C-alpha positions in Angstrom: 10.2 49.5 244.1 9.2 51.1 240.8 12.7 52.5 240.5 14.3 49.2 241.3 12.0 47.5 238.9 12.7 50.0 236.3 16.4 49.7 237.0 16.1 45.9 237.0 14.2 46.0 233.7 16.7 48.4 232.3 19.5 46.2 233.5 17.9 43.1 232.2 17.3 44.7 228.8 20.8 46.0 228.7 22.2 42.6 229.5 20.1 40.9 226.8 21.2 43.5 224.4 24.8 42.9 225.3 24.3 39.2 225.0 22.7 39.6 221.6 25.5 41.9 220.5 28.0 39.3 221.5 26.2 36.3 220.0 25.0 37.9 216.7 28.4 38.1 215.0 29.1 34.5 215.9 25.8 33.3 214.6 26.2 35.3 211.3 29.7 33.9 211.0 28.5 30.3 211.4 25.8 30.9 208.9 28.3 32.4 206.5 30.6 29.4 206.9 27.7 27.0 206.4 26.6 28.8 203.3 30.1 29.0 201.9 30.6 25.2 202.5 27.3 24.6 200.6 28.4 26.8 197.7 31.7 25.0 197.6 30.0 21.6 197.4 27.6 22.9 194.7 30.5 24.3 192.7 32.4 21.0 193.0 29.3 19.0 191.9 28.6 21.3 189.0 32.3 21.1 187.8 32.2 17.3 188.0 29.0 17.3 186.0 30.5 19.5 183.3 33.5 17.2 183.1 31.3 14.1 182.8 29.2 15.7 180.0 32.3 16.8 178.1 33.8 13.3 178.3 30.5 11.9 177.3 30.5 14.1 174.2 34.0 12.9 173.4 33.0 9.3 173.8 30.0 9.8 171.5 32.1 11.4 168.7 34.8 8.8 169.1 32.1 6.1 168.9 30.7 7.5 165.7 34.1 7.7 164.1 35.0 4.2 165.2 31.7 2.7 164.0 32.0 4.4 160.6 35.6 3.2 160.3 34.9 -0.4 161.2 31.8 -0.7 158.9 33.8 0.9 156.1 36.5 -1.8 156.1 35.0 -4.0 153.4 34.8 -1.0 151.0 38.3 0.0 151.9 39.6 -3.4 151.1 37.7 -3.6 147.8 38.5 -0.1 146.5 41.4 1.2 148.5 42.4 4.8 148.3 41.0 5.0 144.7 37.5 5.3 146.3 38.3 9.0 146.9 38.9 9.9 143.2 36.8 7.3 141.5 34.4 8.9 139.1 32.0 6.0 138.6 29.4 4.8 140.9 27.9 1.5 139.6 26.5 -0.8 142.4 25.6 -3.5 139.8 29.3 -3.9 138.8 30.5 -3.3 142.3 32.4 -0.1 141.2 32.2 2.7 143.7 33.8 6.2 143.4 33.1 9.1 145.8 34.5 11.9 143.6 31.1 13.0 142.1 29.5 13.1 145.5 32.4 14.9 147.1 32.4 17.5 144.4 28.7 17.9 144.6 28.8 18.4 148.4 31.5 21.0 148.2 29.9 22.8 145.3 26.5 23.1 146.8 27.8 24.0 150.3 30.3 26.7 149.3 28.0 28.2 146.6 25.2 28.4 149.1 27.6 30.1 151.5 28.7 32.7 148.9 25.1 33.5 148.1 24.0 33.7 151.8 26.9 35.8 153.2 25.7 39.2 151.9 22.2 38.6 153.2 23.4 37.3 156.5 25.7 40.3 157.1 23.0 42.8 156.0 20.4 41.3 158.3 22.9 41.2 161.2 24.0 44.9 160.7 20.4 46.1 160.2 19.1 44.4 163.4 22.2 44.9 165.4 23.0 48.5 164.6 20.1 50.3 162.9 17.0 48.8 164.4 18.0 46.9 167.5 14.7 47.7 169.3 11.1 48.1 168.4 8.3 46.2 166.8 10.0 46.1 163.4 13.2 44.6 164.9 11.2 42.0 166.8 9.2 41.1 163.7 12.3 40.7 161.5 14.2 38.8 164.2 11.3 36.3 164.6 11.0 35.9 160.8 14.7 35.1 160.5 14.5 32.6 163.3 11.4 31.1 161.7 13.4 30.3 158.6 15.6 28.0 160.7 12.6 26.3 162.2 10.9 25.3 158.9 11.4 21.6 158.1 13.8 20.9 155.2 11.2 18.8 153.4 9.0 22.0 153.1 11.9 23.8 151.5 12.2 20.8 149.1 8.6 21.0 148.1 8.8 24.8 147.7 11.9 24.4 145.6 10.2 21.9 143.3 7.1 23.9 142.7 8.4 27.5 142.8 12.2 27.7 142.5 12.8 25.0 139.8 10.5 26.7 137.2 12.2 30.0 137.8 15.7 28.5 137.4 14.5 26.6 134.3 13.4 29.9 132.7 16.7 31.5 133.7 18.6 28.6 132.1 16.6 29.0 128.8 17.6 32.7 128.7 21.3 31.7 129.1 21.0 29.1 126.3 21.9 26.1 128.4 20.1 22.8 129.0 17.0 23.7 131.1 17.2 21.1 133.7 15.8 23.3 136.4 17.0 20.9 139.1 20.7 20.7 139.8 23.6 22.1 141.8 22.5 25.7 141.4 18.9 25.1 142.5 20.1 23.1 145.5 22.6 25.9 146.4 19.8 28.5 146.3 17.7 26.4 148.7 20.7 25.8 151.0 21.5 29.5 151.0 18.0 30.4 152.3 18.3 27.7 155.0 21.7 28.8 156.4 21.0 32.5 156.5 19.6 32.5 160.1 22.8 31.0 161.6 25.3 33.6 160.5 22.7 36.4 160.8 21.7 35.6 164.4 25.3 35.2 165.6 26.3 38.4 163.8 23.5 40.3 165.3 24.4 39.3 168.8 28.1 40.1 168.2 27.2 43.6 167.0 25.1 44.2 170.1 28.1 43.3 172.2 30.3 46.0 170.8 31.1 48.4 173.7 29.1 51.7 173.3 32.1 53.9 174.2 33.9 52.7 171.1 31.1 53.8 168.9 30.5 57.0 170.8 34.1 57.9 170.6 34.1 57.4 166.8 30.9 59.5 166.5 32.4 62.3 168.6 35.4 62.4 166.2 33.0 63.1 163.3 32.7 59.5 161.9 29.5 58.6 160.0 27.5 55.5 160.7 29.0 53.8 157.7 32.5 54.6 158.9 31.7 53.3 162.4 30.4 50.0 161.0 33.4 49.6 158.6 36.1 50.7 161.0 34.8 49.8 164.5 32.0 47.2 164.4 33.2 44.9 161.7 36.8 44.6 162.9 35.5 44.1 166.5 33.1 41.3 165.5 35.1 39.6 162.7 35.8 36.5 164.7 32.2 36.1 165.7 31.1 36.8 162.2 33.4 34.1 160.8 32.2 31.7 163.5 28.6 32.2 162.2 29.8 31.6 158.6 31.5 28.4 159.8 28.3 27.3 161.5 26.3 28.0 158.3 28.8 25.9 156.3 28.5 23.0 158.7 24.7 23.2 158.3 25.0 23.2 154.6 27.4 20.2 154.4 25.0 18.0 156.3 21.7 19.0 154.8 19.9 16.0 153.2 16.2 16.1 152.4 15.9 19.5 150.7 19.0 18.8 148.6 17.9 15.3 147.7 14.6 16.7 146.3 16.3 19.4 144.2 19.7 18.4 143.1 18.8 15.8 140.5 20.3 12.6 142.0 22.7 11.6 139.3 26.0 9.8 139.9 27.7 11.6 137.1 30.3 14.2 137.7 28.6 17.6 137.3 29.9 19.6 134.2 28.9 23.0 135.6 26.8 24.4 138.5 23.6 24.1 136.5 24.0 20.3 135.9 22.3 17.7 138.1 24.4 16.1 140.7 24.4 14.4 144.1 25.9 15.0 147.5 27.2 12.5 149.9 24.3 13.0 152.2 21.7 12.7 149.4 23.2 9.5 147.9 23.2 7.8 151.4 19.6 8.8 151.9 18.5 7.6 148.5 20.4 4.2 148.4 20.9 3.1 151.9 17.8 1.0 152.1 18.5 -0.5 148.7 22.0 -1.7 149.5 21.8 -5.5 149.2 25.5 -6.2 149.0 28.1 -6.0 151.8 30.5 -3.9 149.7 27.7 -1.7 148.5 26.5 -1.0 152.1 30.1 -0.5 153.2 30.7 2.0 150.4 27.7 4.1 151.5 29.0 4.0 155.1 32.4 5.0 153.9 30.7 8.0 152.2 29.4 8.9 155.6 32.9 8.6 157.1 34.2 10.8 154.3 31.5 13.4 155.0 32.4 13.2 158.7 36.1 13.8 158.0 35.4 16.7 155.6 33.3 18.4 158.3 36.0 17.9 160.9 38.7 19.2 158.6 36.7 22.3 157.6 35.9 23.0 161.2 39.5 22.7 162.2 40.6 25.1 159.4 37.8 27.5 160.5 39.0 27.4 164.1 42.5 28.3 163.0 41.2 31.2 161.0 39.1 32.4 163.9 42.1 32.2 166.2 44.2 34.2 163.7 41.5 36.8 163.4 41.2 37.0 167.2 45.0 37.4 167.7 45.0 40.2 165.1 
């Protein structure tokens, strides 16, 4: 009986084992199919969500462009194409010309970009190649990111009380009219504000350079300077330029800090030290005072012009980035 029981137990266990061995692959296969079906549905839902968000962004941009265009119609009818190169802005006489503000916008933005590029590239190379880890790297990275987080009005106050007196003393040494405020002061403020954008993107691009490329150059006897010049910068040039383009877009649309520093005059600036105005600053200063239909429409047309300038610069930048990438 014991043997039979043992044999029966053994037989029973063997049968269960065989049954489990037969059923287990089918069960795992069913679970795998169920999981795959769930993943397919999740992927489909996520893709549809991305498409909807992309279309929503296109609708928003198109809505902005359409709204600005429709509201600019009275100004377009009154001034026509001469609005672009008109040098006089006189709301009392209903004479509106965008040339002084267009020139002021381009001068401050590109001058700020020229000033900021050496600092942005230096910070990116320093944090990305020399000190990519450690407390010093963390401290500098957080400090650079903090520059982007400071409100623009704070930069404006700092510029008025600290930067403007320094610029005025510099202008006295040059023998020119010591305005203090003006295109140059606004460009200095903007250059500080846009440094984090190009520096952060450049740092991340440098960290993405494949280590074997650098190690191969070092093994051939290249110095660190030669590796940076011949390996890192060519490899990251498209990303670096994208950071510069991002900085330029930030500089074109800055309003509050520039409004407080630039001088707010509607005259065409004679040089970079003269007071001026940008399209964003004149809209901020005069929008609430626009008591005429054409006056209000002219300010909105300035916004449309700023929108178009930003689009054109971004399109040109994308073409340059594509050319760099293909090379």
